[in-house]
C-alpha positions in Angstrom: -46.3 55.2 -0.3 -45.6 51.9 -0.1 -46.5 50.9 3.9 -44.9 48.7 6.1 -47.9 46.4 5.8 -48.1 46.2 2.0 -44.3 45.8 2.2 -44.0 42.5 4.2 -46.8 41.1 2.5 -45.0 41.6 -0.3 -42.2 40.1 0.4 -43.9 37.2 2.1 -45.7 36.5 -1.5 -42.3 36.6 -3.3 -40.7 34.5 -0.3 -43.6 31.5 -1.6 -42.1 31.9 -5.3 -46.3 33.1 -6.2 -47.3 36.3 -8.3 -50.4 38.8 -7.0 -52.6 36.7 -9.3 -52.1 33.2 -7.6 -52.1 34.5 -4.2 -55.0 36.7 -5.3 -56.7 33.1 -6.4 -55.6 31.3 -2.9 -57.0 33.8 -0.8 -60.1 34.5 -2.5 -59.4 38.3 -2.5 -59.7 40.2 -6.0 -55.9 41.4 -7.9 -56.7 44.5 -7.5 -56.5 44.5 -3.4 -53.5 42.8 -3.4 -52.1 45.1 -5.7 -53.5 47.9 -3.8 -52.2 46.7 -0.4 -49.1 45.9 -1.6 -48.9 49.5 -3.2 -49.4 51.3 -0.3 -52.5 52.6 -1.4 -54.7 51.2 1.3 -52.6 52.2 4.4 -54.8 50.3 6.6 -56.7 46.8 5.8 -59.1 45.1 7.6 -57.9 42.1 9.9 -59.9 39.4 7.8 -57.8 40.2 4.3 -54.9 40.0 6.3 -55.8 36.4 7.7 -57.0 35.3 4.2 -53.5 36.3 2.9 -52.0 34.4 6.4 -53.6 31.2 5.2 -53.2 31.5 1.5 -49.2 31.8 2.3 -49.6 29.4 5.0 -47.3 31.2 7.2 -46.6 30.2 11.2 -48.9 32.0 13.7 -46.1 34.2 14.8 -45.8 35.6 12.0 -49.7 36.1 11.0 -49.4 38.0 14.8 -46.7 39.8 13.5 -48.5 41.1 10.6 -51.5 41.8 12.6 -49.7 44.3 15.0 -49.0 45.9 12.4 -52.8 47.3 11.9 -52.6 48.7 15.2 -50.4 50.8 17.5 -49.7 47.9 19.8 -48.0 44.8 19.4 -49.0 41.3 20.8 -47.3 40.0 23.1 -45.4 37.0 22.4 -41.9 36.8 22.4 -39.4 38.2 20.6 -40.3 39.8 17.3 -39.3 37.9 14.2 -40.6 39.8 11.7 -40.3 38.0 8.3 -37.1 40.1 6.1 -38.2 42.8 3.3 -36.3 41.2 0.5 -34.6 37.8 -0.6 -31.8 36.9 2.1 -28.4 37.1 -0.7 -25.2 36.6 1.4 -22.9 34.5 -1.0 -19.7 36.1 -1.5 -18.4 36.5 -5.3 -18.0 33.3 -7.4 -14.7 32.7 -8.8 -14.8 33.5 -11.8 -11.9 31.3 -13.0 -13.1 28.6 -11.4 -12.0 24.7 -13.3 -12.7 21.4 -12.8 -13.8 19.4 -9.6 -16.3 17.5 -11.8 -17.1 14.4 -9.3 -16.9 17.0 -6.6 -19.6 19.0 -8.1 -21.5 15.9 -9.0 -21.7 15.2 -5.0 -23.1 17.6 -4.5 -26.0 18.0 -7.4 -27.1 15.3 -4.7 -28.8 18.1 -2.0 -30.9 19.4 -5.1 -32.1 16.0 -5.5 -36.1 15.4 -5.4 -34.9 12.9 -2.6 -31.5 13.9 -1.4 -29.7 11.0 0.8 -28.8 14.0 2.8 -29.3 17.7 3.1 -25.8 18.4 4.8 -22.4 18.3 3.0 -19.0 18.3 4.5 -16.1 19.2 2.3 -13.0 18.6 3.5 -9.3 18.8 2.7 -6.1 20.4 2.9 -5.3 24.4 3.6 -5.3 25.4 0.1 -7.1 22.8 -1.8 -9.6 25.2 -2.8 -13.0 24.1 -0.4 -14.6 27.4 -0.3 -13.9 28.1 -3.5 -15.8 25.2 -4.3 -18.9 25.9 -2.2 -19.5 29.4 -3.2 -19.2 28.4 -7.0 -21.9 25.8 -6.3 -23.6 27.3 -4.2 -24.0 30.1 -6.7 -25.2 27.9 -9.8 -27.9 26.1 -8.1 -29.0 29.6 -6.5 -32.5 30.2 -8.1 -33.2 26.1 -6.7 -33.5 28.0 -2.5 -36.1 30.3 -3.2 -35.4 31.7 0.4 -32.3 32.7 -0.4 -28.5 31.9 0.9 -27.0 32.7 4.8 -23.0 32.6 4.8 -20.5 32.1 7.4 -17.0 32.0 7.7 -16.8 29.8 11.3 -12.9 31.2 11.2 -11.9 27.2 12.2 -8.4 28.2 11.0 -8.1 31.8 10.2 -4.3 34.2 10.5 -5.1 35.9 13.8 -8.6 34.9 15.1 -10.5 32.6 16.9 -13.0 30.0 15.7 -16.0 31.7 15.8 -18.4 30.7 18.7 -22.0 29.2 17.2 -23.7 31.8 19.4 -22.4 34.8 17.5 -23.1 32.7 14.5 -26.5 32.1 15.2 -27.1 35.9 16.2 -25.9 36.5 12.6 -27.9 34.7 11.6 -31.4 36.0 12.8 -30.3 39.5 12.1 -30.2 38.8 8.7 -33.9 37.0 9.4 -35.2 40.4 10.8 -34.5 39.7 14.5 -32.2 42.3 16.2 -30.2 41.4 18.2 -32.3 43.4 21.4 -34.8 40.7 20.4 -32.4 37.5 20.2 -32.3 35.2 23.2 -29.9 35.0 24.8 -28.8 31.2 25.4 -27.0 29.0 22.1 -30.0 26.6 23.2 -32.5 29.5 22.8 -31.1 30.7 19.5 -30.6 27.4 18.0 -34.1 26.7 18.2 -35.6 30.1 17.2 -33.6 29.7 14.2 -35.0 26.1 13.8 -38.1 28.2 13.5 -37.8 30.6 11.9 -36.1 28.3 8.5 -39.1 25.6 8.6 -40.5 24.8 5.4 -37.9 27.4 4.3 -36.0 26.8 0.9 -33.0 28.3 2.1 -29.4 27.3 1.5 -26.6 27.5 4.5 -22.8 27.5 3.7 -20.9 27.2 7.0 -17.4 28.5 5.7 -14.1 27.2 7.7 -15.2 25.2 10.5 -13.2 23.9 13.0 -15.3 21.1 14.7 -18.9 19.3 15.3 -19.3 21.1 18.3 -18.7 24.6 16.8 -21.7 23.2 13.5 -24.2 21.7 15.2 -26.2 24.4 16.8 -26.0 26.4 13.9 -27.8 22.9 11.2 -31.0 23.9 10.1 -34.2 20.9 11.2 -36.2 21.3 8.1 -35.6 18.7 5.4 -36.3 22.4 2.7 -32.7 23.5 3.8 -29.5 22.4 2.9 -26.1 23.0 4.4 -22.6 23.1 3.3 -20.1 23.1 5.4 -16.0 23.5 4.4 -13.4 22.5 6.8 -10.1 21.3 6.9 -11.1 18.3 9.1 -13.2 15.8 8.6 -16.0 16.1 11.3 -16.3 12.5 11.3 -19.2 13.4 14.1 -21.3 15.1 11.6 -21.5 12.1 9.5 -21.7 9.4 12.1 -24.5 11.8 14.3 -26.1 14.3 11.8 -26.2 11.7 8.9 -24.0 14.3 6.8 -22.3 13.2 3.4 -18.8 13.6 3.0 -16.9 15.0 0.5 -13.1 15.0 0.0 -10.8 16.6 -2.1 -7.2 16.0 -3.2 -5.3 17.8 -5.4 -6.4 18.8 -9.0 -5.9 16.1 -11.6 -2.9 17.0 -14.4 -5.8 18.3 -16.7 -7.4 20.4 -14.0 -4.7 22.0 -13.6 -3.7 22.8 -16.6 -7.0 24.3 -17.9 -6.8 26.7 -14.1 -3.3 27.8 -15.5 -4.8 28.6 -19.1 -8.3 30.2 -17.8 -5.8 33.0 -15.7 -2.7 33.5 -18.1 -4.6 32.4 -21.8 -3.4 29.6 -23.8 -1.1 31.3 -26.0 1.2 31.7 -22.8 0.7 28.4 -21.7 1.3 26.7 -25.1 4.5 28.7 -25.2 6.1 26.6 -23.4 3.7 23.4 -22.4 7.4 21.1 -20.4 7.4 24.8 -18.2 4.0 24.5 -17.6 4.1 20.8 -16.5 6.8 21.3 -14.2 5.3 23.9 -12.0 2.1 22.0 -11.9 4.0 19.2 -10.6 6.5 21.7 -8.3 2.6 23.2 -6.9 1.8 19.8 -6.2 -1.4 20.8 -8.4 -2.8 22.6 -5.2 -5.2 25.5 -6.3 -3.9 27.6 -4.3 -0.2 27.3 -5.0 -1.0 27.4 -9.0 -2.9 30.5 -8.6 -0.1 32.0 -6.6 2.2 31.6 -9.3 -0.4 32.5 -12.2 -1.2 36.2 -10.3 3.1 36.7 -10.0 2.8 36.3 -13.2 0.2 38.0 -14.5 1.8 41.2 -13.7 4.7 40.3 -14.9 4.2 39.8 -18.7 8.1 39.9 -19.5 8.5 36.2 -16.9 7.7 33.0 -18.3 6.6 29.9 -17.4 10.5 28.8 -17.8 11.8 31.6 -14.9 9.0 30.6 -12.8 9.5 26.9 -13.0 13.3 27.4 -12.7 12.4 29.6 -9.5 10.2 27.4 -8.2 12.8 24.2 -8.2 16.1 26.6 -7.2 14.3 27.9 -4.4 12.5 27.2 -1.1 8.9 27.3 -3.3 6.8 27.5 0.1 8.8 31.0 0.8 7.5 30.8 -3.4 4.1 30.4 -3.1 3.4 33.0 -0.3 2.3 36.6 -0.6 3.8 38.5 1.8 1.2 41.0 2.0 -2.0 38.4 1.9 -1.4 35.5 4.4 -5.1 34.8 3.4 -4.0 33.4 -0.6 -0.2 31.9 1.0 0.5 28.4 1.0 2.8 28.6 3.6 0.6 30.6 6.0 -2.5 28.1 5.1 -0.1 25.6 6.1 0.8 27.1 9.5 -2.6 27.2 10.5 -3.9 23.5 10.1 0.1 22.8 12.4 0.2 25.6 15.3 -3.5 23.6 16.7 -2.0 20.5 16.8 -1.1 18.4 20.5 1.9 17.8 20.7 2.4 14.7 20.3 0.3 15.1 16.9 3.4 18.0 16.6 6.1 15.9 16.6 4.6 13.1 14.2 3.9 15.6 12.3 7.6 16.9 11.9 8.9 13.6 11.6 6.9 13.0 8.8 9.2 15.2 6.8 12.6 12.6 7.5 10.4 9.6 5.5 11.9 9.5 2.1 9.0 9.2 -0.3 5.8 10.7 -0.1 3.7 7.7 0.6 4.3 5.5 3.8 3.0 2.3 6.0 2.5 2.6 9.6 5.7 0.4 10.8 8.7 2.5 8.6 6.9 5.5 11.0 6.9 3.5 13.7 10.9 2.7 13.1 11.3 6.6 13.2 9.0 7.5 16.4 10.8 4.5 18.3 7.0 4.0 19.2 4.4 0.8 18.9 2.7 -0.1 16.1 -0.7 0.7 17.6 -0.3 4.0 19.1 1.4 5.5 16.0 -1.2 4.3 13.7 -3.9 6.0 16.2 -2.1 9.2 15.8 -1.7 9.1 11.8 -5.8 8.0 11.8 -5.6 11.5 13.8 -3.6 13.6 11.0 -5.9 12.0 8.6 -8.6 13.8 9.8 -7.2 16.7 9.9 -5.7 16.5 6.4 -2.6 16.4 6.8 -1.7 13.1 6.0 -3.9 11.0 3.4 -5.2 7.4 4.1 -4.1 5.2 0.8 -5.5 2.1 1.7 -5.1 -0.4 4.5 -2.0 0.8 6.6 -0.9 2.7 3.4 -0.8 6.7 4.5 0.6 9.6 2.0 1.8 13.2 2.3 1.5 15.8 -0.1 4.6 17.4 -1.7 4.1 20.4 -0.3 3.3 19.2 3.4 6.1 17.3 2.9 8.2 20.7 2.4 6.5 22.2 5.5 7.4 19.7 7.9 11.1 19.9 7.3 11.0 22.9 7.9 10.3 22.7 11.3 12.9 21.6 13.9 13.7 18.2 15.2 16.4 17.5 17.8 16.2 13.9 17.3 19.0 12.8 14.2 18.3 9.4 14.7 14.8 9.6 13.7 15.9 9.3 10.3 18.9 6.8 10.3 15.6 5.2 12.0 13.8 5.3 9.6 16.4 3.9 6.7 17.2 0.9 8.9 13.7 0.1 8.3 14.4 -0.8 4.9 17.3 -1.8 5.2 16.3 -4.2 7.7 12.8 -5.1 5.4 14.8 -5.9 2.2 16.8 -8.1 3.7 14.6 -9.8 5.2 12.5 -9.9 1.9 15.2 -11.2 0.0 15.2 -13.9 2.7 11.5 -14.8 2.0 11.9 -14.9 -2.0 15.1 -17.1 -1.9 15.0 -18.6 1.5 18.3 -20.6 1.1 20.5 -18.2 -0.6 23.7 -17.6 1.8 24.1 -13.8 1.8 26.0 -11.4 3.2 25.3 -9.9 5.9 23.6 -6.6 6.9 24.0 -4.5 9.6 22.1 -5.8 13.0 18.7 -4.1 13.7 19.0 0.1 15.2 16.7 -0.1 18.4 13.4 1.6 18.2 12.8 -0.3 14.2 10.0 -2.3 13.7 11.1 -3.9 10.2 8.0 -5.6 7.9 7.6 -9.7 8.3 6.6 -12.0 5.4 4.6 -14.8 5.8 4.8 -15.8 1.7 7.1 -14.4 -1.0 3.7 -13.1 -2.8 3.9 -11.1 0.6 7.8 -9.8 0.1 6.8 -8.8 -3.5 4.4 -6.9 -2.7 6.2 -4.7 -0.2 9.0 -4.8 -2.5 6.4 -3.5 -5.6 4.9 -0.2 -2.8 8.0 0.3 -1.1 10.5 0.4 -4.6 10.3 4.2 -5.2 11.1 4.9 -1.9 13.7 2.3 -1.7 15.3 4.1 -4.6 14.5 7.9 -2.3 16.3 6.4 1.1 19.5 5.5 -1.1 19.4 9.1 -2.1 18.6 10.6 0.9 21.3 8.0 2.5 23.9 9.3 0.6 22.8 12.8 1.0 22.7 12.7 5.0 25.6 10.7 5.3 24.8 7.6 6.3 27.1 5.6 3.7 26.5 2.3 5.6 22.9 2.2 4.8 23.2 3.7 1.4 26.1 0.7 0.1 24.2 -2.0 2.0 20.3 -1.5 0.6 20.4 -2.4 -2.9 22.7 -5.7 -2.4 18.9 -6.6 0.1 16.8 -5.8 -3.1 18.9 -8.1 -5.7 16.3 -11.3 -5.4 13.3 -8.2 -5.8 15.5 -6.5 -9.0 16.8 -9.9 -10.4 12.6 -11.3 -10.5 10.9 -7.9 -10.9 14.0 -6.1 -13.6 13.2 -2.6 -13.2 16.4 -2.2 -14.8 16.5 1.9 -14.3 15.8 1.8 -10.8 18.3 -1.1 -10.2 21.2 0.8 -11.9 20.4 3.8 -10.1 20.7 2.8 -6.9 23.5 0.6 -7.6 25.3 3.5 -8.9 24.8 5.4 -5.8 25.6 2.8 -3.5 29.2 1.7 -5.6 30.0 5.1 -4.5 29.4 5.2 -1.4 31.5 1.9 -1.2 34.2 3.0 -2.8 34.2 6.2 0.2 34.1 3.6 3.0 36.7 1.6 1.2 34.2 -1.1 1.7 36.1 -3.7 -1.3 33.1 -6.6 0.0 30.5 -4.8 -1.0 31.9 -2.7 -4.3 32.7 -6.3 -5.6 29.6 -7.2 -5.2 27.0 -4.5 -6.6 29.4 -4.6 -9.5 28.6 -8.1 -10.3 25.0 -6.8 -9.4 24.7 -4.7 -11.9 26.4 -6.5 -14.4 23.6 -8.6 -14.5 21.4 -5.9 -15.5 23.1 -5.2 -18.1 23.2 -8.7 -19.7 19.2 -8.2 -19.6 19.9 -5.0 -21.8 22.1 -7.1 -23.4 24.9 -4.3 -23.3 27.3 -7.6 -23.0 30.5 -5.1 -23.2 29.5 -3.2 -19.9 28.9 -6.7 -18.4 32.3 -8.0 -19.1 33.9 -4.6 -17.9 31.7 -5.1 -14.9 32.4 -8.8 -13.9 36.4 -8.8 -14.4 36.4 -5.8 -12.1 33.6 -8.0 -9.7 35.8 -11.5 -10.2 39.3 -9.7 -9.4 38.4 -8.1 -6.0 36.8 -11.2 -5.1 40.1 -13.2 -5.8 42.8 -10.0 -4.6 40.6 -10.2 -1.3 39.3 -14.1 -0.7 35.5 -13.4 -0.6 34.4 -17.2 -1.1 30.7 -15.8 -1.5 31.0 -12.8 -4.1 33.4 -15.0 -6.0 30.8 -17.9 -6.5 28.3 -15.1 -7.8 30.6 -13.4 -10.2 31.6 -16.7 -11.8 27.8 -18.0 -11.8 26.8 -14.5 -13.9 30.6 -14.4 -16.0 29.0 -18.2 -17.2 25.9 -16.7 -18.2 27.4 -14.0 -19.9 29.6 -16.5 -22.2 26.2 -18.9 -22.6 24.7 -15.5 -24.2 27.6 -14.9 -26.5 27.9 -18.6 -27.3 31.3 -19.5 -25.9 30.1 -22.4 -24.1 33.3 -23.8 -22.3 33.8 -20.8 -21.1 30.6 -21.0 -19.0 30.8 -24.7 -18.3 34.0 -23.8 -16.8 32.5 -20.6 -14.8 29.4 -22.6 -13.4 31.9 -25.7 -12.5 34.5 -23.6 -10.4 31.4 -21.7 -9.0 29.6 -25.3 -7.9 33.6 -26.4 -6.5 33.5 -23.0 -4.5 29.5 -23.8 -3.6 30.2 -27.2 -2.3 32.8 -26.5 -0.4 31.3 -23.8 1.4 27.8 -26.0 1.9 25.9 -23.2 -0.5 23.1 -25.3 -1.6 21.3 -22.2 -3.6 24.7 -21.9 -5.4 25.5 -25.3 -6.6 22.2 -25.6 -7.7 22.3 -22.5 -9.7 25.4 -24.4 -10.8 23.9 -27.2 -12.4 20.6 -25.6 -13.2 22.5 -23.4 -15.4 24.7 -26.2 -16.8 21.7 -27.6 -17.6 21.2 -24.3 -20.4 24.0 -24.8 -21.9 23.8 -28.6 -22.8 20.1 -27.2 -24.2 22.1 -25.0 -26.6 24.5 -27.5 -28.1 21.6 -30.1 -28.3 22.8 -32.3 -25.1 19.3 -32.6 -24.4 19.8 -35.7 -22.4 22.2 -34.3 -20.6 20.6 -31.1 -19.9 16.7 -33.3 -18.6 18.7 -34.7 -16.2 20.2 -31.6 -14.3 16.8 -30.2 -14.7 15.9 -33.1 -13.1 17.6 -33.0 -10.7 17.1 -29.3 -9.5 13.3 -29.3 -9.6 12.3 -31.5 -6.2 16.1 -29.5 -4.9 14.2 -26.4 -5.9 10.7 -27.5 -4.0 12.6 -28.8 -1.0 14.5 -25.3 -0.7 10.9 -23.1 -1.4 12.2 -21.2 -4.1 9.1 -20.6 -6.3 11.3 -18.8 -9.3 13.8 -21.5 -9.5 10.5 -24.3 -9.8 9.3 -22.0 -12.0 12.4 -21.3 -14.6 12.9 -25.8 -13.7 9.5 -26.3 -15.5 10.2 -24.2 -17.6 13.6 -25.6 -18.7 11.5 -29.3 -18.9 9.3 -27.8 -20.7 12.3 -27.1 -23.9 13.3 -30.3 -23.8 9.9 -32.3 -23.9 9.7 -29.5 -27.3 13.2 -30.1 -28.5 12.6 -34.1 -28.2 9.0 -33.7 -30.2 7.1 -34.1 -27.4 4.9 -30.6 -28.1 1.9 -31.3 -26.4 3.5 -32.4 -23.4 5.6 -29.4 -23.8 2.4 -27.8 -24.1 1.2 -28.2 -20.8 4.2 -27.8 -19.1 4.9 -24.1 -19.7 1.3 -23.3 -19.6 1.8 -24.3 -15.7 5.4 -22.4 -15.8 3.7 -19.2 -16.7 0.6 -20.0 -14.1 3.7 -20.0 -10.9 5.5 -17.1 -12.9 2.0 -15.1 -12.6 1.9 -16.1 -8.7 5.2 -14.2 -8.2 5.5 -11.6 -11.0 8.5 -13.0 -12.5 8.0 -11.3 -15.8 10.9 -12.2 -17.3 10.5 -15.9 -17.1 6.5 -15.6 -18.2 7.4 -14.2 -20.9 10.0 -16.6 -21.7 7.1 -19.0 -21.3 4.4 -17.5 -23.3 7.0 -17.1 -26.1 7.6 -21.3 -26.1 3.5 -21.7 -26.1 3.5 -19.5 -29.5 6.5 -21.0 -31.1 4.5 -24.8 -30.2 1.2 -23.8 -31.3 2.8 -23.1 -34.4 4.0 -26.2 -34.7 0.3 -27.8 -34.1 -1.3 -25.3 -37.0 -3.4 -23.9 -34.6 -2.4 -19.6 -35.2 -5.1 -18.2 -33.5 -4.4 -19.4 -29.6 -0.1 -19.0 -31.0 -1.5 -15.0 -31.5 -2.6 -14.8 -28.3 0.4 -16.7 -26.5 2.7 -13.8 -28.7 0.3 -11.7 -28.0 0.6 -12.2 -23.7 4.3 -12.0 -24.6 4.3 -8.7 -26.0 2.4 -7.3 -23.2 4.9 -8.9 -21.1 8.1 -6.8 -22.5 6.3 -4.4 -22.6 5.8 -4.1 -19.3 8.9 -5.0 -18.5 11.1 -2.6 -21.0 12.2 -5.4 -22.2 15.0 -4.9 -25.2 13.6 -8.2 -27.3 9.9 -6.4 -27.2 10.6 -5.3 -31.2 11.5 -8.9 -32.2 8.7 -10.0 -30.6 6.6 -7.4 -32.1 7.7 -8.5 -35.4 7.1 -12.2 -35.0 3.3 -11.2 -33.5 2.5 -9.3 -36.8 3.7 -12.4 -38.9 0.8 -14.6 -37.7 -1.4 -11.9 -39.4 
């Protein structure tokens, strides 16, 4: 019969990872003596034998005393008993069989078991439902053999339905119990329990999983002091204090990658079912925001209903309130909606208000100023509160003063009531006012139709350079499109009709024709509803420019005829001048040069009468292009040389670049190829600074043509390759023509 002392000696030997032969060698005892002791054939060994074993195992003094105490009926005096566990501690929950992806995070966690780890404590932080616990448990199972002392696990209930965060004293009590200290023998105070815990795990190779932590203060008393232990903490909070003060390493989880999300569905549903309808699979992944919990809920429902297709699931997710579809009424712990509610509920009132308001923003990424407008508050105060939401993983930081909102969290925020209806209007006004300021920065002297005055509480952007305006427009382009959709949906038609025209300067430089036309079509509908004939005419003319770029001349003529007619009938001189200028461009493209010059001359006459220097300058520039085509090189050069200094004086980098390219073309046509090459390259440098891809593409092509004439085919090939790449970025209709020219160069 195995004795208690024999059981304890065996447990301590196994904890040290030694065989009986190895312990016998270290303790100068025979293997037989050890075997008899552990097997119970020696009921009461000598105290000298126990001391030799304790020395060989390098036991702490308190553990040696406990072993010696088993030789007598009386226990020694020392304070609370810390008897060693009789078997290896293995408290890890079951691994997730179909765990998928997270390769980068797993590599980060592997550093915990490196020979010289940078830190023995890691905080895994993410939004609810991102799979923090699944990652921690999966990794822990994979490295369990590296921790010979075992694994301790506790759910700290930081964000748990119907439960308060676990008191750290209670968590320590559970750990001490697992380590062999009965509750009756445990110290009463938190500090004493923490100290005892650190003493007991010192020099053990032990892995701690502190799951679902609420705060750094809850975690600190549970951290071991020994470098032989590793601690893995999961939380919805960044627990930044543990990183700053305690040297923890942060591992931040985002949504799954597209491929990882697809693989997760495959593992649950099988390849055949997923491959049956890959487009539906892609829609499900998108509608679930690549959130692991959301994907698992959809997959679980499909797994129990073999007759329901992925297309059915995708259709239901798109049609209904997704958060209800992604929640299981009988299991809140496996549902998305309760997971989000647990994060929202403990927020202070000011953060609750901010979170709710964020649901009113168009798009899913945003800067600080639009949120300040939404809240009618200072940028500094809003920035501070946004960073608090970042710390809680309710908002993600995406660069300097740039943030993002997960799609499903945004849906959740939109479910929450907000009595301030003006907040959404202020957000729309932020985009309108900022877009108008960007237009003024890009083309300062251009006379434009005024927009409505700025609303109280709105904090528009300010742009110190045209490049800054271009960056803002590029970053916010999809948000502007969403803002127009939102304005149409909410009946804010004034914003819907003004915002696209405020963006026209950017559209003409950047030439994103899909968004350009989609936003203008919405705005045209709003203008008609409002009966705003001036805006209607402006929008028709702006759309015609896009169709001219796309070489759809009939559609462009239809829109221009309507725009000119509206302007003449209503006496709208500025819109009429703009429409005549565009009509001249169309006539130029179609080879009707007399009509082109007539349109430009009428445009210039209106502009000069109204003191519109910008429009008059454009008319001269465009007239110069007509003269180029009819071999009037000298007339063209004269006009371009007048326009160039005017464009510089007015700070119009786009016009300066275009005019530089035009002068380069006059040099080429005059046979001055080397001088033309220099000027075209100057033009390319200018366009690169302002992202004018259209002019840049044309300049690359011109350089290629000159280099061919100069019999420098290798350089010409590079120039045409640049033209093709730029055309690909633009989606320009001349792409195929340029590719053919490149192929002909070999």
